[in-house]
C-alpha positions as CSV (number, residue, x, y, z in Angstrom):
1,M,65.1,104.2,178.4
2,A,68.8,103.4,178.5
3,S,70.0,99.9,178.4
4,N,73.1,98.6,180.2
5,A,73.6,95.8,177.7
6,I,76.6,95.9,175.4
7,L,74.9,94.0,172.6
8,P,71.5,95.0,171.3
9,T,68.4,93.4,172.8
10,Y,65.4,92.3,170.7
11,Q,61.9,92.9,172.0
12,R,58.5,91.4,171.1
13,Y,55.3,93.3,171.2
14,V,52.0,91.8,172.4
15,N,48.9,94.0,171.9
16,G,51.2,97.0,171.7
17,V,52.9,96.2,175.0
18,P,56.6,95.5,174.8
19,Q,57.7,92.2,176.2
20,V,61.2,92.0,177.7
21,S,63.2,89.2,176.1
22,L,65.8,87.3,178.2
23,R,67.7,86.2,175.1
24,K,70.5,88.3,173.8
25,T,71.9,87.4,170.3
26,I,73.9,88.5,167.3
27,R,72.7,88.4,163.7
28,L,74.7,86.4,161.2
29,R,75.6,89.5,159.2
30,E,77.0,91.2,162.2
31,K,79.1,88.1,163.0
32,F,80.8,88.3,159.6
33,I,81.5,92.0,160.1
34,I,83.1,91.4,163.5
35,L,85.2,88.5,162.1
36,L,86.3,90.7,159.1
37,V,87.5,93.5,161.4
38,L,89.4,91.1,163.7
39,G,90.9,89.3,160.7
40,T,92.1,92.5,159.2
41,F,93.6,93.6,162.5
42,G,95.4,90.3,162.8
43,V,96.9,90.5,159.3
44,I,98.2,94.1,159.9
45,C,99.8,93.0,163.1
46,L,101.4,89.9,161.5
47,G,102.7,92.0,158.6
48,S,104.2,94.5,161.0
49,L,105.9,91.8,162.9
50,F,107.6,90.4,159.7
51,F,108.3,93.4,157.6
52,L,108.3,96.7,159.5
53,P,111.5,96.2,161.5
54,E,113.6,95.2,158.5
55,L,112.2,97.9,156.3
56,R,112.6,100.6,158.9
57,G,116.2,99.6,159.4
58,G,116.8,99.0,155.7
59,K,118.9,95.9,156.7
60,S,117.3,93.0,154.9
61,I,119.2,93.0,151.6
62,H,122.4,94.4,153.0
63,T,122.4,91.9,155.9
64,A,122.0,89.0,153.5
65,Y,124.8,90.4,151.2
66,K,127.1,90.8,154.2
67,R,126.6,87.3,155.4
68,F,127.2,85.8,151.9
69,K,130.3,87.9,151.7
70,E,131.6,86.8,155.0
71,A,130.9,83.1,154.3
72,G,132.3,83.3,150.8
73,P,135.4,81.1,151.2
74,E,133.4,78.4,153.1
75,L,130.2,78.6,151.0
76,L,131.7,78.5,147.5
77,L,133.9,75.9,145.8
78,P,137.5,77.1,145.7
79,P,138.9,78.1,142.2
80,P,141.2,75.6,140.4
81,P,144.9,76.2,141.0
82,R,146.6,78.5,138.5
83,E,148.8,76.7,136.0
84,E,151.1,77.9,133.2
85,V,149.1,78.5,130.0
86,D,149.9,76.0,127.3
87,A,150.5,77.9,124.0
88,N,148.7,75.1,122.1
89,L,145.6,75.1,124.4
90,V,142.5,76.5,122.7
91,R,140.8,79.1,124.9
92,H,137.2,80.5,124.5
93,G,136.3,84.0,125.0
94,V,137.4,87.5,123.9
95,V,140.8,88.8,124.6
96,N,141.9,92.3,123.6
97,N,138.7,92.5,121.4
98,V,139.7,89.3,119.5
99,E,137.4,86.3,119.6
100,L,139.6,83.2,120.5
101,D,136.9,80.6,120.0
102,P,137.4,79.0,116.6
103,H,133.9,77.6,116.5
104,K,132.4,81.0,116.9
105,N,134.7,82.4,114.2
106,V,133.5,79.7,111.8
107,D,129.9,80.3,112.7
108,K,130.3,84.0,112.1
109,L,131.8,83.4,108.7
110,K,129.0,81.0,107.7
111,F,126.4,83.5,109.0
112,N,127.9,86.3,106.9
113,L,128.0,84.1,103.8
114,K,124.3,83.1,104.4
115,I,123.4,86.8,104.6
116,Q,125.1,87.5,101.3
117,E,123.4,84.5,99.7
118,D,120.0,85.7,100.9
119,I,120.6,89.2,99.6
120,E,121.6,87.8,96.2
121,K,118.5,85.5,96.2
122,E,116.3,88.5,97.1
123,R,117.8,90.6,94.2
124,I,117.3,87.8,91.7
125,R,113.7,87.2,92.9
126,N,112.9,90.9,92.6
127,I,114.1,91.3,89.1
128,G,112.0,88.4,88.0
129,V,114.7,85.9,87.0
130,E,113.8,83.1,89.3
131,S,110.4,84.2,90.8
132,E,107.0,85.1,89.5
133,K,106.1,87.3,92.4
134,T,107.2,90.5,90.6
135,Q,105.5,90.7,87.2
136,V,107.3,93.8,85.9
137,E,110.6,93.1,84.0
138,L,113.2,95.3,85.8
139,P,116.8,96.1,85.2
140,K,119.5,94.9,87.6
141,P,121.3,97.4,89.9
142,N,124.7,98.6,88.9
143,E,126.9,95.6,89.4
144,S,129.8,97.7,90.6
145,N,127.7,98.9,93.5
146,L,127.1,95.4,94.6
147,N,130.7,94.3,94.4
148,D,132.4,97.1,96.2
149,G,130.2,96.8,99.3
150,N,129.1,100.4,99.2
151,N,125.3,100.6,99.5
152,D,124.9,104.3,99.1
153,V,122.2,105.0,96.6
154,Q,123.7,104.8,93.1
155,F,121.8,105.8,90.0
156,G,123.5,103.4,87.6
157,E,124.4,104.6,84.2
158,K,123.1,107.5,82.1
159,T,120.8,106.8,79.3
160,G,122.1,106.4,75.8
161,D,125.8,106.4,75.2
162,E,126.6,109.0,77.9
163,K,128.4,107.4,80.8
164,S,129.1,108.7,84.3
165,E,132.7,109.5,84.9
166,S,132.6,110.7,88.5
167,G,131.1,107.6,90.0
168,K,129.7,109.7,92.8
169,S,126.6,108.6,94.6
170,F,123.8,110.7,95.9
171,G,123.3,109.9,99.6
172,H,125.1,112.5,101.7
173,N,127.1,109.6,103.3
174,N,123.8,108.0,104.4
175,V,124.0,104.3,103.7
176,Y,120.8,102.6,102.7
177,K,119.7,99.8,100.4
178,Q,118.7,100.4,96.7
179,E,116.9,97.6,95.0
180,Y,116.4,98.7,91.4
181,L,114.9,101.3,89.3
182,P,111.5,99.9,88.3
183,H,110.9,102.4,85.5
184,G,113.9,101.1,83.6
185,K,115.7,104.5,83.2
186,K,119.0,104.7,84.9
187,F,120.6,107.8,86.3
188,G,124.2,107.9,87.4
189,G,127.1,110.0,88.8
190,D,126.2,113.6,89.1
191,V,123.2,113.2,86.8
192,W,119.9,112.7,88.6
193,V,116.3,112.4,87.5
194,G,115.9,116.2,88.0
195,D,118.5,116.8,85.4
196,Y,116.3,115.3,82.7
197,G,113.4,116.9,80.9
198,E,114.9,120.4,80.6
199,P,113.1,122.3,77.8
200,T,115.1,124.0,75.1
201,D,112.7,127.0,74.8
202,P,114.1,129.7,77.1
203,V,110.7,131.1,78.0
204,I,109.4,127.6,79.0
205,K,112.6,127.0,80.9
206,E,112.2,130.2,82.9
207,R,108.6,129.2,83.8
208,R,109.9,125.7,84.8
209,N,112.5,127.3,87.1
210,K,109.8,129.5,88.6
211,I,107.8,126.4,89.6
212,K,110.9,125.0,91.2
213,E,111.4,128.2,93.2
214,M,107.7,128.1,94.3
215,M,108.3,124.5,95.5
216,K,111.4,125.7,97.5
217,H,109.4,128.5,99.1
218,A,106.6,126.1,100.1
219,W,109.0,123.4,101.3
220,D,111.5,125.6,103.2
221,N,108.8,127.2,105.2
222,Y,107.3,123.9,106.1
223,V,110.7,122.7,107.2
224,Q,111.2,125.9,109.3
225,Y,107.7,126.1,110.9
226,A,106.0,122.7,110.8
227,W,108.7,120.0,110.3
228,G,107.2,116.6,111.0
229,Q,103.7,118.0,111.3
230,N,101.1,117.1,108.7
231,E,100.7,120.5,107.1
232,L,101.7,124.1,107.5
233,K,99.7,127.1,108.5
234,P,101.7,129.7,106.6
235,I,100.2,132.8,108.1
236,S,100.4,131.8,111.7
237,K,103.6,129.9,111.0
238,R,102.9,126.7,112.8
239,G,101.8,123.1,112.2
240,H,98.3,122.0,111.1
241,S,96.5,118.7,111.1
242,A,93.2,118.1,109.3
243,G,90.7,115.5,110.5
244,I,91.7,113.1,107.8
245,F,95.0,112.5,109.5
246,G,93.6,112.4,113.0
247,K,95.5,114.6,115.4
248,T,98.8,112.8,115.2
249,A,101.8,114.4,113.4
250,M,102.6,112.0,110.6
251,G,104.6,114.2,108.2
252,A,101.9,114.2,105.5
253,T,103.6,117.1,103.6
254,I,106.9,115.3,103.6
255,V,105.6,112.0,102.2
256,D,103.2,113.8,99.8
257,G,105.8,116.2,98.4
258,L,108.9,113.9,98.3
259,D,108.6,112.6,94.7
260,T,108.1,116.2,93.6
261,L,111.4,117.1,95.1
262,F,112.9,114.1,93.4
263,L,111.6,115.0,90.0
264,M,112.7,118.6,90.4
265,G,116.3,117.5,91.3
266,L,116.1,119.2,94.7
267,K,118.6,116.7,96.2
268,E,119.3,118.1,99.7
269,E,115.6,118.7,100.3
270,Y,114.8,115.2,99.1
271,Q,117.5,113.7,101.3
272,K,116.2,115.5,104.4
273,G,112.7,114.2,103.7
274,R,113.9,110.7,102.9
275,D,115.8,110.5,106.2
276,W,112.8,111.7,108.2
277,V,110.6,109.0,106.6
278,A,113.2,106.3,107.4
279,E,113.7,107.4,111.0
280,H,110.3,108.8,112.1
281,L,107.4,107.7,109.9
282,N,105.7,105.1,112.2
283,F,102.0,104.7,112.4
284,D,102.4,103.0,115.8
285,Q,104.0,105.9,117.6
286,G,102.0,108.7,119.2
287,I,98.7,107.0,118.4
288,S,96.2,107.2,121.2
289,G,92.4,107.4,121.6
290,Q,90.6,109.8,119.3
291,H,93.9,110.8,117.7
292,S,94.2,107.4,116.0
293,E,91.3,107.6,113.5
294,I,92.4,108.3,110.0
295,S,90.9,108.2,106.5
296,V,91.6,105.0,104.6
297,F,91.3,106.8,101.3
298,E,93.6,109.8,102.1
299,T,96.2,107.5,103.7
300,N,96.2,105.4,100.6
301,I,96.6,108.1,98.0
302,R,99.0,110.3,100.0
303,F,101.1,108.0,102.1
304,I,101.0,104.7,100.3
305,G,100.9,106.4,97.0
306,G,103.7,108.8,97.9
307,L,106.0,106.1,99.3
308,L,105.5,103.7,96.3
309,S,106.2,106.6,93.9
310,C,109.5,107.3,95.6
311,Y,110.3,103.7,95.5
312,A,109.5,103.5,91.8
313,L,111.6,106.5,91.0
314,S,114.6,105.8,93.3
315,G,114.7,102.1,93.9
316,D,115.1,102.7,97.6
317,V,113.7,99.6,99.4
318,M,112.9,101.6,102.5
319,F,110.0,103.3,100.8
320,K,108.5,100.0,99.7
321,E,108.8,98.6,103.2
322,K,107.1,101.6,104.7
323,A,104.3,101.5,102.2
324,D,103.8,97.8,103.1
325,E,103.7,98.5,106.8
326,I,101.1,101.2,106.4
327,A,98.9,99.2,104.0
328,Q,98.8,96.4,106.6
329,K,97.3,98.9,109.0
330,L,94.4,99.6,106.6
331,L,93.5,95.9,105.9
332,P,91.0,95.6,108.9
333,A,88.8,98.2,107.2
334,F,88.0,95.6,104.5
335,N,86.5,93.2,106.9
336,T,82.9,93.7,105.9
337,P,80.2,91.3,104.6
338,T,80.7,92.7,101.0
339,G,84.4,93.4,101.0
340,I,83.7,97.1,100.5
341,P,86.0,98.9,103.0
342,Y,84.9,101.4,105.6
343,A,86.1,105.0,105.3
344,I,87.8,105.5,108.7
345,I,90.0,103.1,110.7
346,N,91.3,103.4,114.2
347,L,95.0,102.6,114.1
348,K,95.1,101.7,117.8
349,T,92.2,99.2,117.9
350,G,91.8,98.2,114.2
351,T,88.1,99.0,114.3
352,S,86.6,100.9,111.4
353,K,83.5,102.8,110.5
354,N,82.0,105.2,108.0
355,Y,81.1,108.9,108.2
356,V,77.8,109.5,109.9
357,W,76.8,112.0,107.2
358,A,77.4,109.6,104.3
359,S,73.9,108.4,103.6
360,S,73.3,106.3,106.7
361,S,77.0,105.6,107.1
362,S,77.6,104.3,103.6
363,S,81.0,103.9,102.0
364,I,81.9,106.6,99.4
365,L,82.4,105.6,95.7
366,A,85.4,107.9,95.1
367,E,87.1,106.5,98.2
368,F,86.8,102.7,98.0
369,G,87.0,103.0,94.2
370,S,90.4,104.7,94.4
371,L,92.6,102.1,96.0
372,H,93.3,100.0,92.9
373,L,96.5,101.5,91.5
374,E,98.3,101.5,94.8
375,F,97.2,98.1,96.0
376,I,97.9,96.4,92.6
377,Y,101.4,97.9,92.5
378,L,102.1,97.0,96.1
379,S,101.2,93.4,95.4
380,E,103.5,93.4,92.4
381,V,106.6,94.7,94.3
382,T,106.1,92.9,97.6
383,G,104.8,89.6,96.2
384,N,102.0,89.7,98.7
385,P,98.7,89.0,96.9
386,V,96.4,90.2,99.6
387,Y,96.4,93.8,98.4
388,K,95.4,92.8,94.9
389,E,92.7,90.4,96.3
390,K,91.1,93.3,98.2
391,V,90.7,95.7,95.3
392,T,89.8,92.9,92.9
393,K,86.9,92.0,95.2
394,I,85.7,95.6,95.1
395,R,85.7,95.6,91.3
396,E,83.8,92.3,91.3
397,V,81.1,93.7,93.6
398,L,80.6,96.8,91.5
399,A,80.6,94.9,88.2
400,K,77.5,93.0,89.5
401,M,75.7,96.0,90.9
402,E,72.8,97.8,89.2
403,N,74.0,101.0,87.5
404,A,72.7,103.9,85.5
405,Q,74.1,103.4,82.0
406,G,77.6,102.8,83.4
407,L,77.3,105.4,86.1
408,Y,77.3,104.5,89.8
409,P,75.7,106.2,92.8
410,N,78.2,107.8,95.3
411,Y,77.1,105.8,98.3
412,L,77.2,102.0,98.9
413,N,76.4,100.3,102.2
414,P,79.3,97.9,103.0
415,K,77.0,95.6,105.1
416,S,74.0,95.2,102.9
417,G,75.6,95.8,99.6
418,K,72.8,98.2,98.6
419,W,73.1,101.7,97.2
420,G,72.4,104.7,99.5
421,Q,71.3,108.0,98.1
422,R,71.0,108.0,94.3
423,H,73.4,110.8,93.8
424,I,75.7,110.5,90.8
425,S,78.6,112.9,90.1
426,L,81.9,113.2,88.2
427,G,82.8,115.7,90.9
428,A,83.1,115.2,94.7
429,L,82.3,111.7,96.0
430,G,82.5,110.1,92.6
431,D,85.4,111.6,90.6
432,S,88.4,109.4,91.1
433,F,86.5,106.1,90.8
434,Y,86.1,106.8,87.1
435,E,89.6,108.1,86.9
436,Y,91.0,104.8,88.3
437,L,89.0,102.7,85.9
438,L,90.9,104.2,83.0
439,K,94.2,104.3,84.8
440,A,93.9,100.7,86.0
441,W,93.7,99.7,82.4
442,I,96.7,101.8,81.6
443,Q,98.7,100.5,84.6
444,S,98.1,96.9,83.4
445,G,99.6,97.7,80.0
446,G,96.1,97.4,78.4
447,K,95.4,93.9,79.9
448,D,92.7,94.9,82.4
449,Q,89.8,94.9,79.9
450,Q,87.2,94.9,82.5
451,A,88.4,98.2,83.7
452,R,88.4,99.6,80.2
453,Q,84.9,98.4,79.5
454,M,83.5,99.9,82.7
455,Y,85.3,103.2,81.9
456,D,83.9,103.4,78.3
457,E,80.4,102.6,79.5
458,A,80.7,105.2,82.2
459,M,81.8,107.9,79.8
460,Q,79.0,107.1,77.4
461,G,76.5,107.3,80.3
462,A,78.0,110.6,81.5
463,E,77.6,112.1,78.0
464,K,74.0,111.0,77.8
465,K,72.8,111.7,81.4
466,L,75.1,114.4,82.8
467,L,76.6,116.5,80.0
468,Q,74.9,119.9,79.7
469,S,75.4,123.2,77.9
470,S,74.9,126.7,79.4
471,K,73.2,129.6,77.6
472,S,76.6,130.7,76.5
473,N,77.4,127.2,75.2
474,L,79.7,126.2,78.0
475,K,79.8,122.4,78.4
476,Y,79.7,120.9,81.9
477,F,78.9,117.7,83.7
478,A,76.0,118.3,86.1
479,D,75.2,116.1,89.1
480,L,72.2,113.7,89.1
481,R,70.1,113.3,92.2
482,Y,67.3,110.7,91.8
483,E,67.0,111.4,88.1
484,R,66.9,115.1,88.6
485,L,69.8,117.3,87.3
486,D,71.6,119.6,89.7
487,H,73.1,122.3,87.3
488,K,76.4,122.8,89.1
489,M,79.9,121.6,88.4
490,D,82.6,120.9,91.1
491,H,86.1,122.1,90.6
492,L,87.1,118.5,91.2
493,A,85.2,117.5,88.0
494,C,87.6,119.6,86.0
495,F,90.0,116.6,85.9
496,S,87.5,115.0,83.5
497,G,88.8,117.0,80.6
498,G,92.2,115.5,81.0
499,M,90.7,112.0,81.6
500,L,88.7,112.2,78.4
501,A,91.8,113.3,76.4
502,L,93.9,110.5,78.0
503,G,91.2,107.9,77.3
504,S,90.8,109.0,73.7
505,R,94.4,108.1,72.7
506,S,93.6,104.5,72.2
507,L,90.3,104.9,70.4
508,P,89.6,104.8,66.7
509,D,90.0,108.1,64.9
510,D,86.4,109.0,64.8
511,R,85.7,108.4,68.5
512,K,89.1,109.9,69.4
513,E,88.3,113.2,67.7
514,H,84.9,113.2,69.4
515,Y,86.2,112.8,72.9
516,M,89.1,115.2,72.3
517,T,86.6,117.8,71.3
518,L,84.6,117.1,74.4
519,A,87.8,117.3,76.6
520,K,88.6,120.7,75.1
521,D,85.1,121.9,75.8
522,I,85.2,120.9,79.5
523,G,88.7,122.4,79.8
524,N,87.4,125.7,78.4
525,T,84.5,125.8,80.9
526,C,87.0,125.3,83.8
527,H,89.2,128.0,82.3
528,E,86.2,130.3,82.2
529,S,85.6,129.7,85.9
530,Y,89.1,131.1,86.5
531,Q,88.8,134.0,84.1
532,R,85.5,135.2,85.6
533,S,86.7,135.5,89.2
534,A,88.3,138.6,90.6
535,T,91.5,136.7,91.6
536,K,91.7,134.6,88.4
537,L,91.5,131.5,90.6
538,G,88.7,129.1,90.2
539,P,86.1,128.3,92.9
540,E,85.5,124.9,94.5
541,T,82.0,124.8,92.9
542,F,80.4,126.9,90.2
543,R,76.8,127.1,89.2
544,F,75.5,128.7,86.1
545,T,73.9,131.4,88.2
546,D,75.2,134.4,90.1
547,D,76.4,132.2,93.1
548,K,79.9,133.1,94.3
549,L,81.6,130.3,96.2
550,G,85.0,129.9,97.9
551,F,88.2,128.4,96.6
552,T,90.9,126.2,97.8
553,I,94.1,125.5,95.9
554,Y,92.9,122.4,94.0
555,P,95.1,121.1,91.2
556,N,92.8,119.2,89.0
557,H,92.2,121.8,86.3
558,V,96.0,121.6,85.6
559,N,95.5,118.0,84.7
560,G,92.7,118.9,82.3
561,V,93.9,122.1,80.6
562,L,97.0,124.2,80.5
563,N,96.2,127.3,82.5
564,F,98.7,130.0,83.2
565,F,97.6,130.8,86.7
566,I,101.0,131.0,88.3
567,Q,100.9,134.7,88.6
568,A,97.5,134.6,90.3
569,I,98.8,132.1,92.9
570,E,101.8,134.2,93.5
571,K,99.8,137.4,93.9
572,H,96.9,136.1,96.1
573,C,98.1,132.9,97.8
574,R,101.8,133.5,98.5
575,V,102.7,134.8,101.9
576,E,105.9,135.1,103.8
577,G,105.4,131.7,105.4
578,G,104.3,129.7,102.4
579,Y,101.1,129.4,100.3
580,T,97.6,129.8,101.7
581,G,94.2,129.0,100.3
582,L,91.5,131.7,99.7
583,K,88.0,131.5,101.2
584,N,86.4,133.6,98.4
585,V,88.0,134.0,95.0
586,Y,85.6,136.8,94.1
587,L,87.1,139.2,96.6
588,L,90.6,140.6,95.8
589,D,91.4,141.1,99.5
590,G,89.2,138.3,100.8
591,P,89.9,136.2,103.9
592,K,92.5,133.4,103.7
593,D,92.2,129.9,105.2
594,D,95.8,129.8,106.5
595,V,96.5,126.2,105.3
596,Q,99.2,125.0,102.9
597,Q,97.7,121.8,101.8
598,S,100.1,118.9,101.2
599,Y,98.6,118.3,97.8
600,F,99.7,121.7,96.7
601,L,103.2,120.3,96.7
602,A,102.2,116.8,95.5
603,E,99.9,117.8,92.7
604,T,99.7,121.4,91.7
605,L,103.4,122.2,91.6
606,K,104.3,118.8,90.2
607,Y,101.8,119.1,87.3
608,L,103.0,122.6,86.5
609,Y,106.6,121.5,86.6
610,L,105.9,118.6,84.2
611,L,103.9,120.8,81.9
612,F,107.0,123.0,81.5
613,S,109.3,120.0,81.1
614,D,110.2,117.8,78.1
615,D,107.9,114.8,77.8
616,S,110.9,112.5,78.2
617,L,111.0,113.2,81.9
618,L,108.0,111.0,82.6
619,P,106.6,109.7,79.3
620,L,102.9,108.8,79.6
621,E,103.4,105.4,77.9
622,D,105.6,104.3,80.8
623,W,104.0,106.1,83.8
624,V,100.5,106.6,85.2
625,F,99.6,109.0,88.0
626,N,97.4,108.2,91.0
627,T,94.8,110.7,92.0
628,E,97.3,112.5,94.2
629,A,99.7,112.9,91.2
630,H,102.1,110.2,92.4
631,P,103.6,108.3,89.3
632,F,103.6,104.5,89.1
633,P,105.3,102.5,86.3
634,V,103.1,100.9,83.6
635,N,103.3,97.2,83.8
636,H,104.1,96.3,80.1
637,N,104.5,92.6,81.0
638,S,101.4,92.0,83.0
């Protein structure tokens, strides 16, 4: 039945019969809806009234401007009458590019003098004359460079009685600040660090030059096809970024390979890389979302380590400042109940976490245990104690933890402070922790006795619990999983031969001979892993069975034993666009991984070059290498 009412009527039912109601009403909710509609309509009309006519005509601003212009003479105060300028009257302002205000001229002079004074104070503080922040005794810069106002990088004087006559600087007209040469060796004029260490033997010299040519091939192709990217894909000739760098192009190959270029004397290549770091290396740029998660460990050893090494070699303050900036980005990862840092940090948010696969999201021994060299040196050169405090805390935690005769499991929960899986290894996940115990002692000039004691106990434990012999009498360090031996050895563990030899140098003769023999045995085993492959390149992992595993260009065996595998690399890894890794070293024409790793330039080629150089280039009593082969000066005055 139709209703002629505009508003709804409400009926009551009595015994199923509808009762007609004479009252017509509106519910409260409907009243609000009607008021909202009417209010909205009113606002629209009011807005149209005030704004639409002016906007449609575009007259509001122009009309106001026109009216001000027309009323100008009446609205504004008239200007003062012009008078003849008194020659003795002091005027303020700039005339013909000359500042006429004497007060400003005096202020500028005082400001410039203050800048010079601060620079001098900074120099004095850095060389340890009036400050205790920097503990290493360092030489002054070349005084002539300070006085002549030219801040191009100068390399001081030549060593010995040989003086530089040319007075030329290496900088390609790029002006930047050089602080000092922390290693104490000065290079000047046309003589550069790359000019030192040349062998006298013509055969060794030829091999050394070959390594330099290999570096040029790797670097030039990176420059051509992947400049600014993290790494190079030499077969497809484009950039590559591994998960450890996120997805952001941060120039990992540039930072990682720069000190190798410096040591080889490749000046133009070094300068190009140095300029890129100064202008483009910025962890705040291009960081967004999932692209901003990076590895704390890899960033430390490659970026902070590479920058600090370049600073130590060149004295260029820019490298120190960049290292400090990046290290600041990593500090939030240390905000855990134990002080053990997480493995991954988000550069955008500062939040950090561990890998899900790492024993219930534990931190990894080789990662949080391999920050010591970089953070200690960074505190020394910046005067900021926070870096030293962070790694000292890690050491304190580990020193109190339960261990297996000096050996430590590979996983530690940063929240609970308890060990994860009881997996012990001198290879992957554990390797560089033990390396850094020895090298921290060396870096301190022998003062860090806690590090030396922990290292000695670890090596004794490794010999008792991990050292094994194959049927053919090959010595190797097995892995230990819950007190059960896993009879395999990682390629990464081949560094242990060099570590044992390095650690034996300071031991009594009887123990020195014992560990040198063991170092040679481990080196021989790693050498055999190369000799027994079809390509003469070693696999990532080798078991003492018939297993055949893949290979990536890892450098650690070079640090342990002198292997002449250059020809094998040239034959199987060199391609037109650089150097690629192999997926299977037991196949002569096996598949390639199409990645030129940044550490191939930082480690493999650097170690080979140093092996064919005179020991005077980087004497081991004055330098210690981080696990990415970046050299730091030994602190003889710590």
